[in-house]
N, C-alpha and C positions, 0 to 999 in steps of 0.2 A: 505494501499499501503507498501510497506516495506520502510526504508529507502534506501536502494540501489535501487530500484524500481523509488523510487521518484529522485535520483542523475540522476538517468541517463535517465529519463522521462519526467521531469520538465521544463519548458519555460524557452528559455536559460535567460531572465531578474527575472525571478526570485531562479534559480541557483546559477547566480551571486550577488545578492543580499542576498543569504544566504551565501554565498562567500565571500563577503566582511563585513558582521558582524561577522562573526568568525576569520576572518584573522583583526577584529581590536582589536577583543579579546586576540588573541596569541600577538599582537604587547604594547594593554596593561600589560597582563604579564610578557614583557619583559622589559620595562619600570619600572613595579613596580619591578622587580627580582633585575635591578641595582641598582634602588635606594633604597631597601631594606641594601642590602649586603654592600653596601656603609657608609649607615648607622651604621650596625652595625659592623662594622673595625671600621670607626671615632669613636664611645663612644669606642669601647675596647681600639682603641691605643692610644687614646688620655689619658693621667693623671688628676688624681685631681687635681688640685690648691689651693694654701692657698693665699688668695686675698690678703694682705701684699706684695707675692713673686711673684706673679705670673705674666708674662712676656706678653708682650703688643701682642694681635693676639687671634688668636682661643684658648677656654681656655676650660675647666671645672669644674666648683665647685659643694661645698656644700655648705649649710649651714640653719640657719634658718631665714624665710622671717620675717621682721622688714614692722610697716607702717611707714611712713616717716612721718612729721610734714604738714600741710596742708590740706585743704578740706577734712573730709572724704570720704572716696569710700563707697558707701551705691549701695548693689546691686537692683535692678530695678524690681526684681519681687518678692524675697523672703523677702525686706529690712534688709536684714542684711549686719552689717557693714563686709570687707571684705577690701583685697589689689588689688585685680583683680577679675575677673567675665568674662561670655559667658553665650548671653539667648537668648530665641528665642520663640517666640507665634505661634501657628499651630491652624487651626480651622478645626476641621476634622469632617466628613461627618458620620451620623449614619447610618448602613446597615437594612435596614427596616424588609431584612429576617431574623434576624440575633440579635435578642433585643439582647442589652448590647455590641454588639463589634461594632467596628471603620472600617471605611476604609478608607484611602484618605486621604492628609492633604495640606490642604493650607497655604505657611507661612506668615504670619501676619506683622514680624514685627521680628526683631534680632539685638543683638550687642555687642561688644566686650568693654571691659574697655582698657586705654590706659595712666592709672593713672598709675606715679612712684611706686616704693614700694625699696624696702632697702632687701639686702640676706645678715647675717651675721657668716662669718666660724669661730668666734672667734680669730680672730686676727686684722681684718679690717670690714669695710663694704660698700659695692658694690652698688652701686644703677641698680638697674633696668631697664628698658625701654623697655616694653613685645611689643612695637606697632612690626608684624608681626611674632610676636612668635609661635610654636604651643606648644596648652599647654593641659600637660595631666595632668586635674587635679584629686586630693585625689575621687572624686564623681560628677557623675553629676544628679543631682534632676527632677523628670519627674512626674509632677501629672496635674490635669486639674480642668478646671472651669468651670461658664456659663456666665464669662467675660469675654472682654478680658483682663484683667489685676488684677491677682491678687486679689489686694490691700492692699499687703502685709500679703497674707495670707501666712505665710512659709509653707511647704511640709510636715513640722512636728508637726505642731501646733495642740494641743488638738481640734480646731473649726473643722477643715478640717478632721476632725479623725470622730467629732459628725454629721458633715452636709454628708459625706461620698465624695469619691476623684469621682465627675464625673463632666457631665460637654463640650460643645463642641471644648473649647478651651483647648489646651494640652502645658504648658510649659516647658519649658527645661532651666537647671539654674546650670553652677559649679561655682565654685567661690574656689580662695586662700586665706587663712585666715592666718590673722597674729600670730606667734607663729610655722605655721609649718614646714615642713622640706621639702628641697625642691633641688633637682638636677638640676642644667644650665648650658649650653653650647651652648656658644654663643663668639663674637667679644666684646675682654676685652682691655679696654682702660684708660688710667691717662686722666683725665679734670685739666688743668694747672688751677693755682686758682678757684675752684670751684662755687664763688658768691654764688648765691640764695641756688643753693643746699648743697654749704656750710653749711650757714647755719643751712640748716635743717635738716644735716646731725648734726648739734653738738646740738638739739632739740630733736631730735629722739636719741640720745646717750643720752641724760640728762635723758632723762622720761626711758629708759630702767632701768636707775640705780637705780631710782625714783619707779619701778615697784616693783625691788628684795629686797626691804622692805615693805612686801605689809602692813602690817598693819601701821606706819609710813605714805604710801598713804591714807589709809583709814579716818588714823585721821584728815589728812590734806583735802581732798578731797572730801570725805563720806557725802555730805550734809543730802541726809536725814537714815542716821544711818542706813542702811536696809545693810550691812556689802556685798558690789557690789557699780563696780564702771558703772556708766551708760553713755551715749551718755555725755547727756550734761556733769556731773562731768568728763570727758575722755576731753572735748572742754575746761572748765576749767582747767585742770591739763597742757593742751597742752598749753594754755596764758600764763599759769604763770611761763614755760619751754621756752618758747618765750620771755618772759620780764628779766630771768636771763641771758640766754645766749646772749640778748642786753647790759644788765648790766654791764654783764664781759667782752664786747667786751670795745679796748680802740683801739685808733688812731694810733698800733705802729702793731696791728694784721694786719696781710696778708691773704688773701682765701686760705685755705690749699689744695691743690690737690685730689680730689676728683677722686675716681675709678668707671666705669659704663661700663655695658655689656649690648649689643643690639645686633640690626640683624646686621648677619657679611654682609660683601659686597661681597667677592669672593662665593659667592654659595652655601655655607656650613648650613648648616642645624643648625636655632635658637629653640633651644630645651627648654622650660619651665616641669618639669616633679614633681608630689607629688609622684612618683613611683618612686626605686632607678632607675640609670642607667643602671645596671645589668640585671635587671627583663627586662628595654625595651628592649638593647641588644638583649634577651632573645626573645620577642615580633616579633624584625627585623629580626631576622633570622627563625625566623616561618612565619613568612608573607613574608622571602624570598622563602624560601621548595614550600608552596601553590603555589609562584609564578611559579614557574619552574614547579610543578606538571600543572598549566592550559596552560604555553607557551607550555608544550611536548605534553600534548591533542589536543591541541587547533590547534598546526601542524602538530603531526599524521593524526587530521579529517580535515585538509585541501588535505595535501598529497594522505589519501586514494580521498577525493571527485573528486579530478582531474583524477586520477587516473581510476575511476569508469565512470567519466563521459566520458572521450576521448581514454582511454586506450580499455573498453568491446566492 
């Protein structure tokens, strides 16, 4: 039966069900079109600010990610240190008719980091609170295993390559690493007298100074003399920095103002991207074109269906 014949001859409830589905597609295309246009224009029209001189309110920032002092953030699947992560675990079902292929996936576990980290653009350090942010990481790893948790078996580990990337569990993990370049758009504000945050910033700034003199850092903290600073040695460096900041503080020291970037309250998007914003803006423009095409095609199909059904 042709499409025209089906539209004109099908039962009313089937016709209106199909019509409703098509209407939802058209509405989704309309919503996504306006959303993509709004974001593309917002990123294009908002200039990149310097942290030291940024105005209070919605801003764009660009800088280098810095880990703040405190408990280290470890990605739960790969076991790699980072400043932010997003992960999910799915259980896939093997298709018995097609050996080696998978179909269907049951979500087992997922999570996202909400730990604070710093953004340094050379003029100042801004504390980023990633809660509720849309994050575009540089990459998202995807690999498989035989157990619900990979047990710290990272996606690029030699052991995984040896045993094969197989199993019914599928792992996905995206991370932002210390030292990566980051573009951010969100609500910028200055917290008067940052207290705990101020102490953490001082520790982070001191650690950044030590890292610039790598030979001296290795001489002081490389306990096993392997030419690298592992997690235990970095914890020792962090404790030394905390002690130095504590000992240098005086009763006359007042907490400094702390710059914070977090989720806007006015409906504007909170974006953290390891891709430059011009590339993200171009992606939004392409999404707008695709949404416009979807809207036009579905709208034409709706009008044609009505004409065939009731004007024929």
